[in-house]
TIZA-373885 format. One record per residue: residue number from 1; residue in one letter; x, y, z of N, C-alpha, C in turn. Coordinates in steps of 0.1 Angstrom, whole numbers, padded with zeros to 4 digits, always signed. Each point is the difference from the previous one (the first is absolute). Example, Ala and Ser with C-alpha at 12.3 -4.5 7.8 and 13.67 -1.06 7.14 Angstrom:
BEGIN
1, A, +0132, -0057, +0078, -0009, +0012, +0000, +0009, +0012, +0000
2, S, -0004, +0011, -0007, +0009, +0011, +0000, -0008, +0011, +0008
//
This chain:
BEGIN
1, M, +0518, +0295, -0078, -0002, +0002, +0016, -0013, +0005, +0003
2, I, -0005, -0005, +0009, -0014, +0004, +0006, +0002, +0012, +0008
3, E, -0007, +0011, -0003, +0001, +0012, +0010, -0011, -0002, +0010
4, T, +0005, +0000, +0012, -0009, -0002, +0012, +0002, +0011, +0011
5, D, -0009, +0005, +0005, +0001, +0009, +0011, +0000, -0008, +0013
6, W, +0011, -0003, +0007, +0000, -0011, +0010, -0008, +0004, +0013
7, R, -0002, +0014, +0001, -0010, +0002, +0011, -0013, -0004, -0002
8, T, -0005, +0001, -0012, -0014, -0004, -0002, -0001, -0012, -0008
9, A, +0011, -0006, -0004, -0001, -0013, -0009, -0008, +0001, -0012
10, E, -0001, +0013, -0006, -0007, +0002, -0012, +0008, -0002, -0013
11, I, -0004, -0007, -0008, +0008, -0004, -0012, -0005, +0010, -0010
12, R, +0009, +0007, -0006, -0002, +0010, -0009, +0004, -0002, -0016
13, D, +0005, -0012, +0000, +0004, -0004, -0015, -0013, -0007, -0007
14, G, -0004, +0005, -0011, -0011, -0007, -0007, +0004, -0014, -0005
15, A, +0011, -0003, -0003, +0004, -0013, -0004, +0000, -0010, +0011
16, A, +0006, +0005, +0012, -0002, -0008, +0011, -0014, -0004, +0004
17, A, -0009, +0011, +0000, -0013, -0003, +0003, -0007, -0010, -0009
18, A, +0004, +0001, -0014, -0005, -0009, -0009, +0004, -0014, +0003
19, V, +0013, -0003, +0004, +0004, -0012, +0004, -0007, -0006, +0011
20, L, -0002, +0008, +0011, -0007, -0003, +0012, -0016, -0005, -0003
21, N, -0005, +0008, -0010, -0014, -0003, -0003, -0001, -0013, -0009
22, A, +0011, -0004, -0006, +0000, -0012, -0009, +0002, -0012, +0008
23, L, +0004, +0001, +0014, +0003, -0011, +0007, -0015, -0008, +0005
24, P, +0000, -0012, +0000, -0013, -0007, +0002, -0002, +0000, +0016
25, L, +0009, +0002, +0009, -0002, +0000, +0014, +0000, +0013, +0006
26, P, -0009, +0002, +0010, -0002, +0013, +0006, +0013, +0005, +0007
27, V, +0003, +0013, -0004, +0012, +0006, +0006, -0005, +0014, +0006
28, I, +0005, +0003, +0012, -0003, +0013, +0005, +0014, +0006, +0006
29, T, +0001, +0012, +0000, +0012, +0006, +0005, -0005, +0007, +0013
30, V, +0008, +0000, +0010, -0003, +0007, +0013, +0010, +0010, +0004
31, A, -0005, +0013, +0002, +0011, +0010, +0005, +0003, -0003, +0014
32, A, +0011, +0007, +0004, +0005, -0002, +0014, -0010, +0003, +0011
33, D, -0011, +0007, -0003, -0008, +0002, +0011, -0011, -0011, +0000
34, G, -0001, -0008, -0009, -0008, -0011, +0000, -0012, +0002, -0009
35, K, +0000, +0010, -0007, -0011, +0004, -0010, +0003, -0007, -0013
36, I, -0011, -0005, -0007, +0002, -0006, -0013, +0003, +0011, -0009
37, A, +0012, -0001, -0009, +0003, +0010, -0009, -0004, -0004, -0014
38, N, +0000, -0013, -0005, -0003, -0004, -0011, -0007, -0014, +0000
39, A, -0008, -0003, -0011, -0005, -0013, -0001, -0003, -0003, -0014
40, N, +0005, -0012, -0004, -0002, -0004, -0014, -0015, -0004, -0002
41, V, -0003, -0003, -0013, -0013, -0005, -0004, -0003, -0013, +0008
42, A, +0009, -0009, +0000, -0004, -0012, +0007, -0003, +0002, +0014
43, A, +0006, +0009, +0007, -0003, +0004, +0015, -0014, +0007, +0000
44, E, -0004, +0008, -0009, -0012, +0006, -0001, -0011, -0013, -0001
45, S, +0002, -0008, -0007, -0010, -0012, -0001, +0002, -0008, +0012
46, F, +0011, -0002, +0007, +0001, -0009, +0011, -0009, +0007, +0013
47, F, +0004, +0013, +0001, -0007, +0007, +0011, -0013, +0006, -0003
48, E, -0004, -0002, -0013, -0014, +0004, -0005, -0002, +0014, +0002
49, V, +0009, +0008, -0003, -0001, +0016, +0002, +0011, +0006, -0009
50, S, -0003, +0012, -0004, +0009, +0007, -0010, +0014, +0003, +0007
51, A, +0010, +0002, -0009, +0013, +0005, +0006, -0002, +0013, +0007
52, L, -0008, +0009, -0006, -0002, +0012, +0008, -0006, +0000, +0014
53, L, -0008, -0010, +0002, -0005, -0002, +0013, +0010, -0008, +0009
54, L, +0007, -0009, -0007, +0010, -0007, +0009, +0011, +0010, +0004
55, R, +0004, +0011, -0008, +0009, +0009, +0005, -0004, +0009, +0012
56, R, -0013, +0000, +0003, -0005, +0006, +0012, +0001, -0009, +0012
57, Q, +0004, -0011, -0002, +0000, -0011, +0011, +0014, -0002, +0007
58, M, +0001, -0003, +0012, +0011, -0005, +0007, +0002, -0016, -0002
59, L, +0011, -0004, +0000, +0003, -0015, -0002, -0008, -0008, +0012
60, H, +0001, +0005, +0011, -0007, -0006, +0010, -0015, -0001, +0000
61, D, -0005, +0009, -0008, -0016, -0001, -0004, -0002, -0012, -0009
62, L, +0008, -0003, -0008, -0001, -0012, -0010, +0005, -0014, +0005
63, V, +0009, +0001, +0007, +0006, -0014, +0005, -0001, +0000, +0015
64, P, -0007, -0011, +0005, -0003, +0000, +0015, +0014, -0002, +0007
65, F, -0001, +0005, +0014, +0011, -0001, +0008, +0005, -0015, +0000
66, G, +0011, -0004, +0001, +0004, -0014, +0002, +0000, -0008, -0013
67, S, -0003, +0007, -0012, -0001, -0007, -0012, +0014, -0004, -0005
68, P, +0004, -0011, -0006, +0011, -0004, -0004, +0005, +0010, -0010
69, L, -0009, +0006, -0007, +0005, +0009, -0011, +0008, +0012, +0006
70, L, -0003, +0003, +0012, +0007, +0012, +0006, +0015, -0004, +0002
71, A, +0003, -0012, +0000, +0015, -0005, +0002, +0007, +0004, -0013
72, L, -0007, +0000, -0011, +0007, +0002, -0013, +0002, +0014, -0003
73, V, -0006, +0010, +0008, +0001, +0015, -0003, +0012, +0004, +0007
//
């Protein structure tokens, strides 16, 4: 089971983080307030910034308003 704090969307399980980092596609988790909570290695490469810096961002800072990606969130 993946341990997650649903208020912050922070993944606390090392095995779950390892699986996410093994995925070839970018994956980010977003907290209820719209702040980026986690990002895998592919997301770091896609956005060309570290996960630490991504966690300082809000989703709307990375994805423009009206983007079809927002419909998936």
